[in-house]
MARZA-865062 format. One line per 4 residues: for each residue x, y, z of N, C-alpha, C. Coordinates in steps of 0.2 Angstrom, whole numbers, plus 5000, padded with zeros to 4 digits. Layout:
MARZA-865062
X,Y,Z,X,Y,Z,X,Y,Z; ...
end
This chain:
MARZA-865062
5416,5197,6039,5412,5202,6035,5413,5209,6037; 5412,5210,6043,5412,5216,6047,5419,5219,6046; 5424,5214,6047,5431,5216,6047,5433,5219,6039; 5430,5216,6035,5432,5218,6028,5428,5225,6025
5422,5226,6028,5419,5232,6027,5422,5238,6030; 5425,5237,6036,5429,5242,6039,5436,5244,6036; 5438,5240,6032,5445,5241,6029,5444,5247,6024; 5449,5251,6024,5449,5256,6019,5452,5253,6012
5448,5254,6008,5450,5250,6000,5456,5253,5998; 5457,5260,5998,5463,5264,5996,5469,5262,5999; 5468,5261,6006,5474,5259,6010,5476,5252,6009; 5471,5248,6008,5473,5240,6007,5474,5239,6000
5473,5244,5995,5474,5242,5987,5481,5241,5986; 5487,5244,5989,5493,5243,5987,5495,5236,5989; 5492,5233,5994,5494,5227,5997,5489,5221,5994; 5484,5223,5990,5479,5218,5989,5483,5214,5982
5480,5209,5981,5483,5205,5976,5478,5205,5970; 5472,5209,5971,5468,5210,5964,5471,5216,5961; 5472,5215,5954,5476,5220,5950,5470,5224,5947; 5464,5222,5947,5458,5225,5943,5457,5232,5947
5458,5233,5953,5457,5239,5957,5461,5244,5954; 5468,5243,5953,5474,5247,5950,5471,5249,5943; 5469,5245,5939,5468,5247,5933,5461,5251,5932; 5457,5251,5936,5451,5254,5936,5452,5262,5939
5454,5262,5945,5456,5268,5949,5462,5272,5947; 5467,5269,5944,5473,5272,5942,5475,5278,5948; 5476,5275,5954,5478,5280,5959,5485,5282,5958; 5489,5279,5956,5496,5281,5955,5497,5284,5949
5492,5284,5944,5493,5288,5938,5495,5296,5939; 5500,5299,5936,5501,5306,5936,5498,5310,5930; 5495,5316,5932,5491,5320,5927,5495,5324,5923; 5495,5324,5916,5499,5328,5911,5496,5334,5908
5490,5335,5911,5485,5341,5907,5489,5347,5907; 5492,5349,5912,5496,5356,5913,5501,5356,5907; 5505,5351,5906,5510,5351,5901,5507,5352,5894; 5501,5347,5893,5498,5348,5886,5495,5354,5885
5492,5358,5889,5489,5364,5888,5494,5369,5887; 5500,5368,5891,5506,5374,5890,5509,5372,5882; 5509,5366,5880,5512,5364,5874,5507,5368,5868; 5501,5366,5869,5495,5368,5864,5496,5376,5864
5497,5379,5870,5497,5387,5870,5503,5389,5866; 5509,5386,5867,5515,5388,5864,5514,5387,5856; 5512,5381,5854,5510,5380,5847,5506,5386,5844; 5500,5387,5848,5496,5392,5845,5499,5399,5844
5503,5401,5849,5507,5407,5849,5511,5407,5843; 5515,5401,5842,5519,5400,5836,5515,5401,5830; 5509,5399,5829,5505,5399,5823,5503,5405,5822; 5501,5409,5827,5499,5415,5827,5504,5421,5823
5510,5418,5824,5516,5423,5821,5518,5420,5813; 5515,5414,5811,5517,5411,5805,5514,5416,5800; 5518,5416,5794,5515,5420,5788,5509,5417,5786; 5505,5421,5783,5498,5419,5780,5497,5423,5774
5495,5420,5768,5495,5423,5762,5487,5425,5761; 5486,5431,5761,5479,5433,5761,5477,5431,5753; 5470,5430,5752,5468,5427,5746,5460,5429,5745; 5459,5428,5739,5451,5429,5737,5449,5422,5734
5444,5419,5736,5442,5412,5733,5436,5415,5728; 5436,5411,5722,5430,5412,5718,5429,5405,5713; 5423,5404,5712,5422,5398,5708,5422,5400,5700; 5424,5396,5696,5425,5398,5689,5424,5392,5684
5423,5393,5678,5423,5388,5673,5429,5389,5668; 5431,5383,5665,5436,5383,5659,5433,5386,5653; 5437,5390,5650,5435,5394,5643,5441,5395,5640; 5441,5399,5635,5447,5401,5631,5448,5408,5631
5455,5410,5630,5457,5417,5631,5454,5421,5624; 5454,5417,5619,5452,5420,5612,5446,5418,5610; 5442,5422,5607,5435,5420,5605,5435,5415,5599; 5440,5415,5595,5440,5410,5589,5442,5403,5592
5444,5403,5598,5446,5396,5601,5440,5393,5605; 5434,5396,5605,5428,5393,5608,5425,5389,5604; 5419,5385,5607,5416,5381,5602,5412,5386,5597; 5412,5384,5591,5409,5389,5585,5403,5385,5582
5398,5389,5581,5392,5386,5578,5393,5386,5571; 5391,5381,5567,5392,5381,5559,5385,5382,5557; 5383,5388,5554,5377,5390,5552,5377,5389,5544; 5371,5389,5541,5370,5389,5534,5368,5395,5532
5370,5398,5527,5368,5405,5524,5363,5405,5520; 5360,5399,5516,5355,5398,5512,5351,5393,5515; 5344,5394,5513,5339,5389,5514,5340,5383,5510; 5339,5377,5512,5340,5371,5508,5338,5365,5511
5339,5358,5507,5337,5352,5510,5343,5348,5510; 5344,5344,5516,5350,5341,5517,5350,5334,5512; 5356,5334,5508,5357,5329,5504,5361,5323,5506; 5367,5325,5509,5371,5320,5511,5375,5322,5517
5377,5319,5522,5381,5320,5528,5388,5317,5526; 5393,5320,5528,5400,5318,5526,5403,5316,5534; 5400,5319,5539,5403,5317,5546,5398,5315,5551; 5400,5313,5556,5395,5312,5561,5398,5315,5568
5394,5315,5573,5396,5319,5579,5402,5314,5582; 5407,5318,5584,5413,5316,5588,5418,5315,5583; 5417,5316,5576,5423,5316,5571,5427,5322,5572; 5433,5321,5570,5438,5327,5571,5439,5329,5564
5438,5335,5562,5439,5338,5555,5444,5343,5554; 5446,5345,5548,5451,5350,5547,5448,5356,5544; 5450,5361,5544,5447,5368,5541,5447,5366,5533; 5440,5367,5531,5439,5366,5524,5436,5359,5523
5436,5355,5527,5433,5348,5526,5425,5349,5525; 5422,5345,5521,5415,5345,5520,5411,5342,5525; 5407,5346,5527,5402,5343,5533,5396,5340,5531; 5392,5343,5526,5387,5341,5523,5385,5344,5517
5380,5341,5512,5378,5344,5506,5371,5346,5506; 5369,5352,5503,5362,5354,5504,5359,5354,5496; 5353,5354,5496,5349,5354,5489,5346,5360,5489; 5344,5362,5483,5340,5368,5482,5333,5367,5484
5329,5372,5486,5322,5372,5488,5318,5378,5485; 5322,5382,5482,5319,5388,5479,5318,5388,5472; 5312,5389,5469,5310,5389,5462,5315,5392,5458; 5317,5399,5460,5321,5403,5456,5328,5400,5454
5331,5395,5458,5337,5392,5457,5337,5384,5455; 5331,5383,5452,5330,5375,5450,5333,5374,5443; 5334,5379,5439,5337,5378,5432,5345,5376,5433; 5346,5369,5430,5353,5367,5431,5358,5371,5427
5355,5375,5422,5360,5378,5418,5359,5386,5419; 5358,5387,5425,5357,5394,5427,5363,5398,5426; 5369,5396,5428,5375,5400,5427,5377,5401,5419; 5375,5396,5415,5377,5397,5407,5372,5401,5405
5365,5401,5407,5361,5406,5403,5362,5413,5406; 5364,5414,5412,5366,5421,5415,5372,5423,5411; 5377,5419,5409,5383,5421,5406,5381,5422,5398; 5376,5419,5395,5374,5421,5389,5370,5428,5389
5367,5429,5394,5364,5436,5394,5369,5441,5395; 5375,5440,5398,5380,5445,5399,5384,5445,5393; 5385,5440,5389,5388,5441,5382,5384,5445,5378; 5377,5443,5378,5373,5447,5373,5373,5455,5375
5372,5456,5381,5373,5463,5383,5380,5467,5382; 5385,5462,5381,5391,5466,5380,5392,5468,5372; 5388,5462,5369,5388,5464,5361,5384,5470,5359; 5379,5471,5363,5375,5477,5363,5379,5483,5365
5383,5483,5369,5388,5488,5371,5392,5490,5365; 5395,5485,5362,5399,5486,5355,5395,5489,5350; 5389,5487,5349,5385,5490,5344,5384,5498,5345; 5381,5499,5352,5381,5505,5353,5386,5511,5352
5393,5507,5355,5398,5511,5354,5400,5512,5347; 5399,5508,5342,5400,5508,5335,5395,5514,5333; 5389,5514,5334,5384,5519,5333,5387,5526,5335; 5389,5526,5340,5391,5532,5344,5397,5535,5339
5401,5530,5338,5407,5532,5333,5405,5535,5327; 5400,5531,5323,5397,5533,5318,5394,5541,5317; 5391,5542,5323,5388,5548,5324,5393,5553,5324; 5398,5552,5329,5404,5557,5329,5407,5558,5323
5408,5553,5318,5411,5554,5312,5407,5558,5307; 5400,5557,5308,5396,5561,5304,5395,5567,5306; 5395,5570,5312,5396,5576,5315,5402,5579,5313; 5408,5576,5313,5414,5578,5311,5413,5580,5303
5410,5576,5299,5410,5577,5292,5405,5583,5290; 5400,5584,5294,5395,5589,5294,5399,5596,5296; 5403,5596,5300,5407,5602,5303,5411,5604,5296; 5415,5599,5294,5419,5601,5288,5416,5604,5282
5410,5600,5281,5406,5602,5275,5403,5610,5277; 5401,5611,5282,5398,5618,5284,5404,5623,5283; 5411,5621,5286,5417,5625,5284,5418,5628,5277; 5417,5622,5273,5418,5622,5266,5413,5628,5263
5407,5625,5265,5401,5630,5262,5402,5637,5265; 5403,5638,5271,5404,5644,5272,5409,5648,5269; 5415,5645,5268,5421,5648,5264,5418,5650,5257; 5414,5646,5255,5412,5647,5247,5407,5653,5247
5402,5653,5253,5398,5659,5253,5402,5666,5254; 5408,5665,5258,5411,5670,5260,5415,5674,5254; 5416,5669,5250,5420,5672,5244,5415,5675,5240; 5409,5672,5239,5403,5675,5235,5402,5682,5238
5401,5682,5245,5400,5689,5248,5405,5694,5246; 5411,5692,5247,5416,5696,5245,5416,5699,5238; 5415,5694,5233,5414,5696,5226,5408,5701,5225; 5402,5699,5229,5396,5704,5228,5397,5710,5231
5401,5710,5237,5403,5717,5239,5407,5721,5234; 5411,5718,5231,5415,5721,5226,5411,5723,5221; 5406,5720,5219,5402,5722,5213,5398,5728,5216; 5395,5727,5222,5391,5733,5224,5396,5739,5223
5402,5739,5225,5407,5744,5225,5407,5747,5218; 5408,5742,5213,5409,5743,5206,5403,5747,5204; 5397,5745,5205,5390,5747,5203,5390,5754,5206; 5392,5755,5212,5391,5762,5216,5396,5767,5212
5402,5764,5210,5406,5769,5206,5403,5771,5199; 5400,5766,5195,5397,5767,5189,5391,5772,5189; 5387,5772,5195,5382,5776,5196,5384,5783,5198; 5390,5784,5202,5393,5790,5202,5395,5793,5196
5399,5789,5191,5400,5792,5185,5395,5793,5180; 5389,5790,5181,5383,5791,5177,5380,5798,5179; 5381,5799,5186,5378,5805,5188,5382,5811,5187; 5388,5810,5187,5393,5816,5184,5392,5817,5177
5391,5812,5174,5389,5813,5166,5382,5817,5165; 5377,5814,5169,5371,5817,5170,5371,5825,5171; 5375,5827,5176,5376,5834,5178,5379,5838,5172; 5384,5835,5168,5386,5838,5163,5381,5839,5157
5378,5834,5156,5373,5835,5151,5367,5840,5153; 5366,5840,5159,5361,5844,5162,5363,5852,5161; 5370,5853,5163,5372,5859,5162,5372,5862,5154; 5374,5857,5150,5374,5858,5143,5367,5859,5140
5363,5856,5142,5356,5857,5140,5354,5864,5142; 5355,5866,5148,5354,5873,5150,5357,5879,5145; 5363,5877,5144,5367,5882,5140,5364,5882,5133; 5363,5875,5130,5360,5875,5124,5354,5879,5123
5349,5878,5128,5343,5882,5128,5343,5889,5128; 5348,5892,5131,5350,5899,5130,5353,5901,5123; 5357,5897,5121,5359,5898,5114,5354,5897,5109; 5349,5893,5110,5344,5892,5105,5340,5898,5105
5339,5900,5111,5335,5906,5112,5338,5913,5109; 5344,5912,5109,5348,5918,5106,5349,5917,5099; 5349,5910,5096,5349,5910,5089,5356,5907,5087; 5360,5906,5092,5367,5905,5091,5367,5898,5088
5363,5893,5090,5363,5886,5088,5356,5885,5084; 5357,5880,5081,5351,5877,5077,5347,5873,5082; 5341,5872,5080,5336,5868,5084,5338,5860,5084; 5341,5858,5078,5344,5852,5077,5349,5850,5082
5354,5856,5083,5359,5855,5088,5357,5854,5095; 5351,5858,5097,5348,5858,5103,5345,5851,5104; 5342,5848,5099,5339,5842,5100,5344,5836,5101; 5349,5837,5098,5355,5832,5099,5357,5832,5106
5358,5838,5109,5360,5839,5116,5355,5836,5121; 5348,5837,5119,5344,5835,5123,5343,5827,5123; 5344,5825,5117,5344,5817,5117,5350,5814,5122; 5355,5817,5121,5361,5815,5125,5359,5816,5132
5356,5821,5134,5354,5822,5142,5349,5816,5143; 5345,5815,5139,5340,5809,5140,5343,5803,5141; 5348,5801,5136,5351,5795,5137,5356,5794,5144; 5359,5800,5146,5362,5800,5152,5357,5799,5158
5351,5802,5158,5346,5801,5163,5344,5793,5163; 5343,5790,5157,5341,5783,5157,5347,5779,5160; 5353,5781,5158,5359,5777,5160,5359,5777,5168; 5358,5783,5171,5358,5783,5178,5353,5779,5181
5347,5779,5179,5341,5775,5181,5344,5767,5181; 5347,5766,5175,5350,5759,5174,5355,5757,5179; 5360,5762,5180,5365,5761,5185,5362,5760,5192; 5357,5764,5194,5354,5763,5200,5350,5757,5201
5347,5754,5196,5344,5748,5196,5349,5742,5197; 5355,5743,5194,5360,5738,5194,5363,5738,5201; 5364,5743,5204,5366,5744,5211,5362,5741,5216; 5355,5743,5215,5350,5739,5219,5350,5732,5219
5351,5730,5213,5351,5722,5212,5357,5719,5215; 5362,5722,5214,5368,5720,5218,5368,5719,5225; 5365,5725,5228,5364,5725,5235,5359,5719,5237; 5354,5718,5233,5349,5713,5235,5353,5706,5235
5357,5705,5230,5360,5699,5229,5365,5698,5235; 5368,5703,5238,5373,5704,5243,5368,5701,5249; 5362,5704,5250,5359,5703,5256,5355,5695,5255; 5355,5693,5249,5353,5686,5248,5358,5681,5250
5364,5683,5248,5370,5679,5250,5371,5678,5258; 5370,5684,5261,5370,5684,5268,5365,5680,5271; 5359,5681,5269,5353,5676,5271,5355,5669,5270; 5358,5668,5264,5359,5661,5262,5364,5658,5267
5370,5662,5269,5374,5660,5274,5372,5658,5280; 5367,5663,5283,5364,5661,5289,5360,5655,5289; 5357,5654,5284,5352,5648,5282,5357,5641,5282; 5363,5642,5278,5368,5637,5279,5370,5635,5286
5372,5641,5290,5374,5640,5297,5368,5636,5300; 5362,5638,5300,5357,5635,5304,5355,5628,5301; 5356,5627,5295,5354,5620,5293,5360,5616,5295; 5366,5617,5295,5372,5612,5297,5371,5612,5304
5370,5617,5307,5369,5617,5315,5364,5612,5317; 5358,5612,5314,5353,5607,5315,5355,5600,5314; 5359,5599,5308,5361,5592,5306,5367,5589,5311; 5371,5595,5313,5377,5592,5318,5374,5591,5325
5369,5595,5327,5365,5594,5333,5362,5587,5333; 5359,5585,5327,5355,5579,5327,5361,5573,5328; 5366,5574,5324,5371,5568,5324,5374,5568,5332; 5375,5574,5335,5378,5574,5342,5372,5570,5346
5366,5573,5345,5361,5569,5349,5361,5562,5348; 5362,5559,5342,5362,5552,5341,5368,5549,5344; 5374,5553,5344,5380,5550,5348,5378,5549,5355; 5376,5555,5359,5375,5555,5366,5370,5549,5367
5364,5549,5363,5359,5544,5365,5363,5536,5365; 5368,5535,5360,5371,5529,5360,5376,5528,5365; 5379,5534,5368,5383,5534,5374,5379,5532,5380; 5373,5535,5380,5369,5534,5386,5366,5526,5385
5365,5524,5380,5364,5517,5379,5369,5512,5381; 5375,5514,5380,5381,5510,5382,5381,5511,5389; 5380,5517,5393,5381,5516,5400,5375,5513,5403; 5369,5513,5400,5363,5508,5403,5365,5501,5402
5367,5499,5396,5369,5492,5395,5375,5490,5399; 5379,5494,5401,5385,5493,5405,5382,5491,5412; 5378,5495,5415,5375,5495,5421,5371,5488,5421; 5368,5487,5416,5364,5480,5415,5369,5474,5415
5375,5475,5412,5380,5470,5412,5383,5469,5419; 5385,5474,5422,5387,5474,5430,5381,5471,5434; 5376,5473,5433,5371,5469,5437,5370,5461,5435; 5370,5460,5429,5371,5453,5428,5377,5449,5430
5382,5453,5430,5388,5450,5433,5388,5448,5440; 5385,5454,5444,5383,5453,5451,5378,5447,5452; 5373,5446,5448,5369,5440,5449,5373,5434,5447; 5377,5434,5442,5381,5428,5440,5385,5426,5446
5389,5431,5449,5393,5430,5454,5389,5426,5461; 5383,5430,5462,5379,5427,5467,5377,5420,5466; 5375,5419,5460,5373,5412,5458,5379,5406,5460; 5385,5409,5457,5391,5405,5458,5393,5404,5465
5392,5409,5469,5394,5408,5477,5387,5404,5479; 5382,5405,5477,5376,5401,5480,5377,5393,5479; 5380,5391,5473,5382,5385,5471,5387,5382,5476; 5392,5386,5478,5397,5384,5483,5395,5383,5489
5389,5387,5491,5386,5387,5498,5382,5380,5499; 5381,5376,5494,5378,5370,5495,5381,5365,5499; 5388,5366,5499,5393,5362,5503,5395,5366,5510; 5393,5364,5515,5394,5366,5521,5401,5364,5524
5407,5368,5524,5413,5367,5526,5415,5368,5533; 5420,5365,5536,5422,5366,5543,5426,5372,5543; 5425,5378,5548,5429,5384,5548,5435,5383,5551; 5437,5378,5554,5443,5376,5558,5444,5369,5561
5450,5368,5562,5451,5361,5565,5447,5360,5571; 5445,5354,5572,5441,5353,5578,5437,5347,5578; 5433,5346,5583,5428,5340,5583,5421,5342,5582; 5417,5338,5579,5411,5340,5577,5406,5337,5583
5402,5342,5586,5398,5341,5591,5391,5344,5590; 5386,5342,5594,5380,5345,5594,5376,5346,5587; 5376,5341,5584,5372,5341,5577,5364,5343,5578; 5362,5348,5576,5356,5350,5577,5350,5348,5572
5352,5345,5566,5349,5343,5561,5351,5335,5559; 5346,5331,5558,5347,5324,5557,5344,5322,5550; 5346,5316,5548,5343,5313,5542,5344,5316,5536; 5341,5313,5530,5342,5316,5524,5335,5319,5522
5335,5325,5518,5329,5328,5516,5327,5332,5521; 5329,5334,5527,5327,5339,5532,5328,5346,5529; 5323,5350,5530,5324,5357,5528,5327,5361,5533; 5331,5366,5531,5335,5371,5535,5334,5378,5532
5334,5382,5537,5333,5390,5535,5339,5393,5535; 5339,5399,5532,5345,5403,5533,5347,5405,5540; 5353,5403,5541,5356,5405,5548,5354,5399,5552; 5351,5395,5551,5351,5388,5555,5357,5386,5558
5357,5383,5564,5364,5380,5566,5363,5373,5564; 5369,5371,5560,5369,5364,5558,5373,5360,5563; 5379,5361,5565,5383,5358,5570,5387,5363,5574; 5391,5360,5578,5395,5364,5582,5403,5361,5581
5408,5365,5581,5414,5362,5580,5418,5366,5586; 5421,5361,5590,5426,5363,5595,5433,5363,5593; 5436,5368,5594,5444,5368,5591,5448,5364,5595; 5453,5361,5591,5458,5357,5595,5463,5360,5599
5467,5364,5596,5472,5368,5599,5470,5374,5601; 5469,5375,5608,5466,5381,5611,5471,5384,5616; 5470,5390,5618,5474,5393,5624,5468,5394,5629; 5468,5389,5634,5463,5389,5638,5464,5395,5644
5459,5397,5647,5459,5401,5652,5453,5399,5657; 5453,5403,5662,5447,5402,5667,5443,5408,5668; 5437,5408,5668,5433,5414,5669,5429,5414,5676; 5431,5418,5680,5428,5417,5687,5425,5424,5689
5420,5424,5693,5416,5429,5695,5418,5431,5702; 5420,5438,5704,5422,5440,5710,5416,5445,5713; 5416,5445,5719,5411,5450,5722,5413,5457,5721; 5409,5462,5721,5410,5469,5720,5416,5472,5724
5415,5469,5731,5420,5471,5736,5427,5469,5735; 5428,5464,5731,5434,5461,5730,5437,5463,5723; 5432,5467,5719,5435,5469,5713,5441,5474,5713; 5442,5478,5717,5448,5483,5717,5454,5479,5719
5454,5473,5721,5459,5469,5723,5462,5465,5717; 5458,5465,5711,5460,5461,5706,5463,5466,5701; 5469,5464,5698,5472,5468,5693,5475,5464,5688; 5477,5466,5682,5481,5463,5677,5488,5460,5679
5489,5453,5679,5495,5451,5681,5494,5448,5688; 5489,5448,5691,5488,5446,5698,5488,5438,5698; 5492,5435,5702,5493,5428,5703,5487,5424,5706; 5485,5418,5703,5479,5415,5705,5482,5408,5705
5479,5404,5710,5480,5397,5710,5473,5393,5709; 5474,5388,5705,5467,5384,5703,5467,5377,5705; 5462,5374,5706,5461,5368,5708,5455,5366,5703; 5456,5362,5698,5452,5360,5693,5448,5354,5695
5442,5354,5693,5437,5348,5694,5440,5341,5691; 5441,5336,5694,5443,5329,5692,5451,5329,5693; 5454,5334,5696,5461,5333,5697,5462,5334,5704; 5464,5329,5708,5465,5330,5715,5470,5335,5717
5469,5338,5723,5473,5342,5726,5472,5343,5733; 5477,5345,5737,5477,5346,5744,5478,5354,5744; 5474,5358,5747,5475,5365,5747,5476,5368,5754; 5480,5372,5755,5480,5376,5761,5481,5384,5758
5475,5386,5759,5473,5392,5756,5479,5398,5758; 5480,5398,5764,5484,5402,5767,5492,5401,5766; 5494,5395,5764,5500,5393,5763,5501,5390,5756; 5501,5394,5751,5500,5391,5744,5506,5387,5742
5512,5388,5745,5518,5384,5744,5517,5377,5747; 5513,5376,5751,5512,5370,5754,5507,5366,5751; 5503,5369,5747,5498,5365,5743,5501,5360,5738; 5497,5356,5736,5498,5351,5731,5493,5350,5726
5495,5349,5720,5490,5348,5715,5486,5354,5711; 5489,5361,5714,5486,5367,5711,5490,5369,5705; 5487,5374,5701,5490,5376,5695,5490,5384,5695; 5495,5386,5692,5495,5394,5693,5493,5397,5687
5490,5403,5688,5488,5407,5683,5489,5414,5684; 5487,5419,5679,5488,5426,5679,5482,5429,5676; 5480,5435,5680,5474,5438,5677,5476,5441,5671; 5471,5440,5666,5473,5443,5659,5467,5449,5658
5462,5448,5661,5457,5454,5659,5452,5454,5665; 5451,5460,5667,5445,5461,5672,5439,5465,5669; 5433,5463,5669,5428,5467,5666,5426,5472,5670; 5424,5478,5667,5422,5483,5671,5415,5484,5672
5411,5480,5669,5404,5480,5669,5401,5474,5673; 5396,5475,5677,5393,5469,5681,5390,5464,5677; 5391,5458,5679,5387,5452,5675,5380,5451,5677; 5377,5446,5674,5370,5445,5675,5369,5442,5683
5375,5439,5686,5373,5437,5692,5376,5442,5698; 5377,5448,5696,5378,5453,5700,5386,5454,5703; 5390,5450,5699,5397,5450,5700,5401,5452,5694; 5408,5452,5695,5412,5455,5689,5416,5449,5687
5416,5449,5681,5420,5443,5677,5427,5444,5676; 5431,5440,5678,5438,5440,5677,5441,5434,5673; 5445,5435,5668,5448,5430,5664,5455,5429,5667; 5457,5423,5668,5464,5421,5670,5466,5416,5665
5473,5418,5663,5476,5413,5658,5481,5409,5662; 5485,5404,5659,5490,5400,5662,5496,5404,5662; 5499,5403,5669,5505,5406,5671,5511,5401,5668; 5514,5404,5662,5519,5400,5658,5525,5398,5664
5526,5402,5669,5532,5401,5673,5531,5396,5678; 5524,5393,5679,5522,5389,5684,5521,5382,5680; 5518,5378,5684,5516,5371,5682,5511,5371,5677; 5513,5367,5671,5508,5367,5665,5501,5365,5667
5496,5368,5664,5489,5366,5666,5487,5358,5662; 5483,5354,5665,5482,5348,5662,5481,5348,5655; 5483,5342,5651,5482,5342,5644,5474,5340,5644; 5472,5336,5648,5465,5333,5648,5460,5339,5650
5462,5345,5651,5457,5350,5653,5452,5351,5647; 5446,5352,5649,5441,5353,5643,5437,5360,5645; 5434,5362,5640,5430,5369,5641,5424,5367,5645; 5422,5371,5649,5416,5370,5653,5417,5367,5659
5423,5364,5661,5425,5361,5667,5425,5367,5672; 5424,5364,5679,5424,5369,5685,5431,5370,5687; 5432,5375,5690,5438,5377,5693,5438,5381,5699; 5441,5381,5704,5441,5384,5710,5447,5389,5711
5446,5395,5711,5452,5400,5710,5453,5403,5717; 5459,5404,5718,5462,5407,5724,5467,5412,5722; 5464,5419,5722,5469,5424,5720,5473,5426,5727; 5480,5426,5725,5485,5427,5730,5486,5435,5731
5486,5437,5738,5487,5444,5740,5493,5445,5744; 5493,5449,5749,5499,5450,5753,5500,5445,5758; 5506,5443,5760,5508,5440,5766,5508,5443,5773; 5503,5441,5777,5503,5444,5784,5503,5438,5789
5504,5440,5795,5504,5435,5800,5497,5433,5801; 5497,5427,5805,5490,5424,5806,5486,5428,5811; 5490,5430,5816,5485,5434,5820,5482,5440,5817; 5486,5444,5812,5483,5450,5809,5477,5448,5805
5477,5442,5801,5472,5439,5797,5466,5438,5802; 5467,5435,5808,5461,5434,5812,5458,5440,5814; 5463,5445,5816,5460,5452,5818,5457,5455,5813; 5459,5455,5806,5456,5458,5801,5449,5454,5799
5448,5448,5800,5441,5445,5798,5436,5447,5805; 5439,5447,5810,5435,5449,5817,5432,5455,5815; 5437,5460,5813,5434,5467,5812,5431,5469,5805; 5431,5464,5801,5428,5465,5794,5432,5470,5789
5438,5470,5791,5442,5475,5787,5444,5471,5780; 5444,5474,5775,5447,5472,5768,5454,5469,5768; 5456,5465,5765,5462,5462,5764,5467,5467,5761; 5474,5467,5763,5479,5472,5759,5481,5468,5754
5484,5471,5749,5486,5469,5743,5492,5473,5740; 5496,5470,5736,5501,5473,5732,5499,5473,5724; 5501,5478,5721,5500,5479,5714,5506,5476,5710; 5505,5472,5705,5510,5469,5701,5515,5474,5698
5522,5473,5699,5526,5478,5696,5527,5477,5689; 5526,5482,5685,5526,5482,5677,5533,5478,5675; 5534,5474,5670,5539,5471,5667,5545,5476,5665; 5543,5482,5663,5548,5487,5662,5552,5490,5667
5550,5489,5674,5552,5492,5679,5559,5488,5681; 5564,5490,5678,5571,5487,5679,5574,5487,5687; 5571,5492,5690,5574,5493,5697,5570,5488,5702; 5564,5485,5699,5560,5481,5704,5563,5474,5705
5561,5472,5710,5565,5465,5712,5561,5459,5710; 5554,5461,5707,5550,5455,5705,5545,5454,5710; 5545,5458,5716,5539,5457,5720,5534,5462,5719; 5530,5463,5724,5524,5467,5723,5525,5474,5727
5522,5479,5725,5523,5485,5728,5516,5487,5731; 5516,5490,5737,5509,5491,5740,5506,5497,5737
end
């Protein structure tokens, strides 16, 4: 026992027949830690000099690039009562297909012959227009006839005036002749008086001359009266002419007034006809609105009204139609500090929910299951979540996006920036510096190589 205790186990181990000691202590095993450390160090150094693609990661959801490709609410323009459904949720419809039929709920539109009665009112008003136009034409003809009658009457009066003026001239001439004769008789009666006083003539001769003088004097008075009467007749003709002008003017004005009144009635009735035609068109369009039609090809979803007889108001949503053929896009939100790095045409890689992928963010070429995209729009106003919205469309030069992609699905976006060494990326992140990036070269730049410029 004492001999066994004094024996050195390490010296006796090589000669022992028990192998358990060798397996436990592994005295003859050589240590390779230095070689491993050296190898890991070399690998790390190599990795530090490998290229690393700087990127910006952001979450997003699948949407569409154009507004008309997004789910569309189908609303009713009129209030009504659901009469019949032609589709159910999940059905695929084409543009113009009938979705449901509405019934009328307003008393003003209950009359089934509403369109026919409105058309009758329009026809009656149009006949009134024809009557008013005929009346206006008659008044115009009457005014024209009165004008012609006035011209004829005035011409007749003008002729009478000319004749009367000639008569006045003739009477004036006669008066002058009578006055000349009276002057002669007056001189002769004076000479006869002297001759009578001297006894040269007899009293009988004197009386004869005196009678001649008296006759000439009476003739002058008669000529003066005749001239005055002619002048009075001339004045009366002029007054008659003015009276005729006034009378015919009054009659013509009345006819013109009737004509303009009829034309005013025509305009008023035409306005009533236009209003009735507007009402008729509104009734006709309303009748067509009883049938709710699909605005475009798509699938019917989210029916907000159920059953038969349920009431709907103006503008109420009936169903939602999701278009079939859409141009998908991804809307993602980036931090304000990353916004300057985003530009139109920027390359983005996506991982869609439900589609497996292996992602190496720094080595996009080594990733599997990702899909390419290009930035289509960058909004300049901040969104409700404090970030900026970016729309990314499919990159047609890359792998096509999945056909089973649906709107509202999630997507993880990786915006690719500049290629830098790994050590530079580590140094940048430690110091908090922003990543470097290239701006896309315009397609019109023929001298470019298709790469990005700083």
